[in-house]
C-alpha positions as CSV (number, residue, x, y, z in Angstrom):
1,M,102.2,101.9,180.8
2,S,105.2,102.4,178.5
3,A,106.9,105.7,178.0
4,S,106.1,107.7,174.9
5,P,108.8,107.7,172.3
6,F,111.1,110.8,172.5
7,V,110.8,113.5,170.0
8,P,114.2,113.9,168.3
9,S,115.7,117.3,167.5
10,P,115.6,118.3,163.8
11,Q,118.3,116.5,161.8
12,P,117.5,117.1,158.1
13,M,120.3,115.0,156.6
14,L,119.3,112.0,158.7
15,G,115.7,112.4,157.7
16,I,116.7,112.6,154.0
17,G,118.9,109.5,154.4
18,L,116.1,107.5,156.0
19,K,113.7,108.6,153.2
20,V,116.1,107.6,150.4
21,L,116.8,104.3,152.2
22,S,113.0,103.7,152.4
23,V,112.7,104.4,148.7
24,I,115.5,101.9,147.9
25,I,113.9,99.2,150.0
26,F,110.4,99.9,148.5
27,V,112.1,99.5,145.1
28,G,113.6,96.2,146.3
29,M,110.1,95.1,147.2
30,Q,108.6,96.1,143.9
31,T,111.5,94.4,142.0
32,A,110.9,91.2,143.9
33,L,107.3,91.3,143.0
34,K,108.0,92.1,139.3
35,T,110.3,89.1,139.0
36,L,107.2,86.9,139.6
37,G,105.6,88.3,136.5
38,E,102.0,87.1,135.9
39,A,102.7,83.7,137.6
40,I,101.2,84.8,141.0
41,P,97.6,86.3,141.3
42,A,97.5,89.9,142.5
43,G,95.5,89.0,145.6
44,Q,98.1,86.5,146.6
45,L,100.8,89.1,146.1
46,V,98.9,91.5,148.4
47,F,98.5,88.9,151.1
48,F,102.3,88.1,151.3
49,R,103.1,91.8,151.1
50,S,100.8,92.6,154.0
51,F,101.2,89.5,156.2
52,F,105.0,89.4,156.2
53,A,105.2,93.2,156.6
54,L,103.8,92.5,160.1
55,V,107.1,90.8,161.2
56,P,109.4,93.9,161.2
57,V,106.6,96.1,162.4
58,A,105.8,93.8,165.4
59,I,109.5,93.5,166.3
60,Y,109.9,97.3,166.2
61,L,106.8,97.9,168.3
62,L,107.9,95.2,170.8
63,Y,111.2,97.0,171.1
64,L,109.4,100.3,171.9
65,G,107.1,98.4,174.3
66,E,104.1,99.5,172.3
67,L,102.9,96.3,170.7
68,R,99.9,95.9,173.0
69,T,98.9,99.5,173.0
70,A,99.1,99.5,169.2
71,L,96.0,97.3,169.1
72,R,93.8,99.7,171.1
73,T,91.4,101.5,168.8
74,D,88.0,103.2,169.0
75,D,87.5,103.0,165.2
76,I,87.8,99.4,164.1
77,S,85.4,100.0,161.1
78,G,87.6,102.9,159.9
79,H,90.7,100.6,160.0
80,F,88.8,97.9,158.1
81,L,87.7,100.4,155.5
82,R,91.3,101.5,155.2
83,G,92.3,97.9,154.7
84,I,89.8,97.3,151.9
85,I,90.9,100.5,150.1
86,G,94.5,99.5,150.5
87,V,94.0,96.0,149.2
88,T,92.3,97.3,146.1
89,S,95.0,99.9,145.5
90,M,97.8,97.3,146.0
91,G,96.0,94.6,143.9
92,L,95.6,97.0,141.0
93,G,99.1,98.3,141.4
94,F,100.7,94.8,141.5
95,F,98.6,93.7,138.5
96,A,99.9,96.8,136.6
97,L,103.5,96.2,137.7
98,S,103.5,92.8,136.0
99,R,102.4,94.2,132.7
100,L,104.2,97.5,132.4
101,P,107.9,98.5,132.1
102,Y,109.0,99.4,135.6
103,P,109.8,103.2,134.9
104,E,106.4,103.6,133.3
105,W,104.7,102.1,136.3
106,I,106.6,104.3,138.7
107,A,105.8,107.4,136.6
108,I,102.0,106.7,136.7
109,S,102.2,106.0,140.5
110,Y,103.3,109.6,140.9
111,A,99.7,110.5,140.1
112,T,98.7,109.6,143.7
113,P,99.6,112.9,145.4
114,L,98.0,114.8,142.5
115,I,94.7,112.9,142.8
116,T,94.9,113.3,146.6
117,V,94.8,117.1,146.2
118,V,91.6,116.7,144.2
119,F,90.0,114.3,146.7
120,A,91.0,116.5,149.7
121,A,89.2,119.4,148.1
122,L,86.1,117.3,147.3
123,F,85.8,115.2,150.5
124,L,87.7,117.0,153.2
125,K,86.7,120.5,152.0
126,E,90.3,121.6,152.1
127,T,91.0,124.9,150.4
128,V,93.0,124.4,147.1
129,R,94.0,127.7,145.4
130,A,94.7,128.3,141.7
131,Y,98.4,127.6,141.9
132,R,97.9,124.1,143.2
133,W,95.0,123.4,140.8
134,G,97.3,124.5,138.0
135,A,100.0,122.2,139.2
136,V,97.6,119.3,139.4
137,L,96.3,119.8,135.9
138,I,99.8,120.0,134.5
139,G,100.8,116.9,136.4
140,L,97.9,115.0,135.1
141,C,98.8,116.1,131.6
142,G,102.2,114.5,132.3
143,I,100.4,111.2,133.2
144,L,98.6,111.4,129.8
145,V,102.0,111.8,128.1
146,V,103.2,108.6,129.7
147,A,100.0,106.7,129.0
148,A,99.0,107.9,125.5
149,P,101.4,105.7,123.4
150,N,99.7,102.6,124.9
151,F,96.4,103.6,123.5
152,S,97.5,104.7,120.1
153,V,95.9,102.8,117.2
154,T,99.1,103.2,115.2
155,A,101.4,101.7,117.9
156,E,101.8,98.2,116.4
157,A,104.3,97.2,119.1
158,V,102.0,97.9,122.0
159,K,100.2,94.9,123.4
160,P,96.7,95.0,124.9
161,D,98.2,94.0,128.3
162,R,100.0,97.3,128.4
163,A,96.8,99.2,128.0
164,Y,95.2,97.1,130.8
165,G,98.2,97.8,132.9
166,I,97.9,101.5,132.4
167,L,94.2,101.5,133.4
168,A,95.0,99.3,136.5
169,S,97.8,101.6,137.5
170,L,95.6,104.7,137.2
171,G,92.9,102.9,139.3
172,G,95.5,101.9,141.9
173,S,96.7,105.5,142.1
174,A,93.1,106.7,142.6
175,F,92.5,104.2,145.4
176,A,95.8,105.1,147.0
177,A,94.7,108.7,147.0
178,I,91.4,107.6,148.7
179,A,93.5,105.6,151.2
180,M,95.5,108.8,152.0
181,I,92.2,110.7,152.6
182,Q,91.1,107.9,155.0
183,V,94.4,108.0,156.8
184,R,94.0,111.7,157.3
185,R,90.7,111.0,159.0
186,L,92.2,108.3,161.2
187,V,95.1,110.3,162.4
188,R,92.7,112.8,164.0
189,K,92.0,110.2,166.7
190,E,94.3,107.2,166.2
191,R,98.0,106.8,166.8
192,T,100.4,106.0,163.9
193,P,101.4,102.6,165.2
194,T,97.8,101.6,165.5
195,I,97.1,102.7,161.9
196,V,100.1,100.7,160.6
197,V,99.3,97.5,162.5
198,Y,95.6,97.5,161.6
199,F,96.3,98.2,158.0
200,S,98.6,95.2,157.7
201,L,96.2,93.0,159.7
202,T,93.0,94.0,157.8
203,S,94.7,94.0,154.4
204,S,96.1,90.5,155.1
205,I,92.6,89.2,156.0
206,V,90.9,90.9,153.0
207,A,93.6,89.7,150.6
208,L,93.3,86.1,152.0
209,S,89.7,86.1,150.9
210,T,90.9,86.2,147.3
211,I,92.1,82.6,147.7
212,V,88.6,81.5,146.4
213,F,89.5,83.0,143.0
214,G,92.4,80.7,142.7
215,W,95.9,81.0,144.1
216,V,99.0,79.0,143.0
217,W,101.4,77.0,145.0
218,P,104.7,79.0,144.7
219,N,108.0,77.2,144.1
220,P,110.9,77.9,146.5
221,A,112.2,80.8,144.5
222,Q,108.7,82.4,144.2
223,F,108.0,81.9,147.9
224,A,111.4,83.5,148.7
225,A,110.5,86.5,146.5
226,L,107.0,86.8,148.1
227,V,108.4,86.7,151.7
228,L,111.2,89.2,150.7
229,A,108.6,91.6,149.3
230,G,106.6,91.5,152.5
231,L,109.7,92.0,154.8
232,C,111.0,94.8,152.6
233,G,107.5,96.5,152.7
234,G,107.4,96.4,156.5
235,V,111.0,97.7,156.9
236,A,110.5,100.5,154.3
237,Q,107.3,101.6,156.0
238,L,109.1,101.9,159.3
239,L,111.9,103.9,157.8
240,L,109.3,106.1,156.0
241,T,107.5,106.8,159.3
242,S,110.8,107.5,161.1
243,C,112.2,109.9,158.6
244,Y,109.5,112.5,159.3
245,R,110.7,112.6,163.0
246,Y,113.9,114.3,161.8
247,A,112.9,116.7,159.1
248,D,109.9,118.6,157.7
249,T,107.7,116.9,155.0
250,S,108.6,119.6,152.5
251,T,112.3,118.7,153.0
252,I,111.8,115.0,152.6
253,A,109.0,114.5,150.2
254,P,110.8,115.4,147.0
255,F,113.3,112.5,147.5
256,E,110.4,110.2,146.7
257,Y,111.1,110.9,143.1
258,T,114.6,109.3,143.3
259,S,112.7,106.0,142.7
260,M,112.5,106.9,139.0
261,L,116.3,106.7,138.8
262,F,116.3,103.3,140.4
263,A,113.4,102.1,138.2
264,I,115.2,103.1,135.0
265,V,118.4,101.3,136.0
266,I,116.6,98.1,137.2
267,G,114.2,98.1,134.3
268,V,117.0,98.3,131.7
269,Q,119.6,96.1,133.5
270,F,117.4,93.3,135.1
271,F,114.3,93.2,132.9
272,G,115.7,94.3,129.5
273,E,113.1,97.0,129.2
274,T,113.2,99.8,126.6
275,I,112.5,103.2,128.1
276,Q,110.2,105.4,125.9
277,A,110.9,109.1,125.5
278,S,107.2,109.7,126.4
279,T,107.8,108.0,129.8
280,L,110.8,110.3,130.6
281,I,109.1,113.5,129.4
282,G,105.8,112.7,131.2
283,A,107.6,111.7,134.4
284,A,109.6,115.0,134.3
285,I,106.3,116.9,134.0
286,V,104.7,115.0,136.9
287,I,107.7,115.3,139.1
288,A,107.9,119.1,138.5
289,S,104.3,119.4,139.4
290,G,104.7,117.3,142.5
291,V,107.6,119.3,143.7
292,F,105.7,122.6,143.1
293,I,102.7,121.3,145.2
294,I,105.1,120.3,148.0
295,Y,106.6,123.8,147.9
296,R,103.2,125.4,148.0
297,E,102.1,123.2,150.9
298,H,105.3,124.2,152.8
299,K,104.8,127.9,152.1
300,L,101.1,127.8,153.1
301,G,102.1,125.9,156.3
302,L,104.5,128.7,157.2
303,E,101.8,131.3,156.5
304,R,99.3,129.5,158.7
305,R,101.8,129.2,161.6
306,K,102.6,132.9,161.3
307,A,98.9,133.8,161.3
308,R,98.3,131.7,164.4
309,R,101.2,133.4,166.2
310,V,99.8,136.9,165.3
311,A,96.3,135.9,166.3
312,A,97.3,134.3,169.6
313,P,96.3,136.4,172.6
314,S,99.2,137.8,174.6
315,Q,99.9,136.4,178.0
316,G,100.1,138.8,180.9
C-alpha cells in the first residue's frame, strides 16, 4: 500500500502561482479549441479534451504510486452521473466558444459559481444568507449586461449564431454548477484522484457515443490542436488541484478572474475580435460579485471554526 501524499505547509505565493499557471494553461486549451471554429463537432471536442487529459493525470498518479488505488470506488453510478453532466456542460461550452468572442464567453462562464450558490441552497440545503443572495442577483444582472446586446432587435450586426452561443454558454454554466454539486456529494466518500480519473474516463466514453451524430476526420493541424487541448486540460487540472494544498480557497479563488485579461488579449490579437463595452461592464459586475461571495465564504468559514472551538468540550 502506497504512502499517503504529504500535507505541505502553507505557502500562499506558491499556491497563487500554481493557480495562475493553471488559468494560463486552461486558456491555452480553450484557445486551441477556438482555433478549430465550427469545423469539429462539440462531442468530438469533448472526447479529445477528456481522453488525452488522462495522459498527464495517469503519469502523475503513477509517480505518486496511486494509479491503482485511484480506480477503487464504491459509487460508480455517481461517477457516471458526474461524467454525463460534465460532458453536457463541456459540449455546450465548446459549442458556445466557437460562436462567441472569447472575452464574452469567459464572462458568461463566470456565472457558474453564482448558479452553484443557488443550487447548493436548493439541493444541498446549504444556508445562504441575504448578503450572498444579493451578490448572486447582482452577478446575474452582470451576465444579463453581457448577453443583452445579442438579443436586441435593433442590433443589426449581431448574428443569430451569437444568440445561440449565449444560450449554450448559459446552459453550460448551469450544468457546470450541477457538476460542482455532484462533486460535493462525491468528495464526502471518494478521494480526489478517484473523482478526477473517473470523470475523464466516463466523459470520454459518453463523448465517444456522439460519433453516431457524425464526426469529421481532422487534418494534421486540427488533430494537433485537439491533442494539445486534451493535454493542457489534464495538466491544468493537476495544477488546479495542487494549488489548494498550499493556500486557502479564499486566497486562491479570485485569481480565476485573471482569465479575462488573457481572453481580451488573445481575442483581439489572435482572433481579431472587437470587445464590446457591455462585455467589460458586465464582466466587472460579475467579478465583483464573485469576489464578494468568496470573501463571505471565507468569513463564514472562520466563524464556523471559531464556533467549533468554543463548543468543543475541554480535555481534562
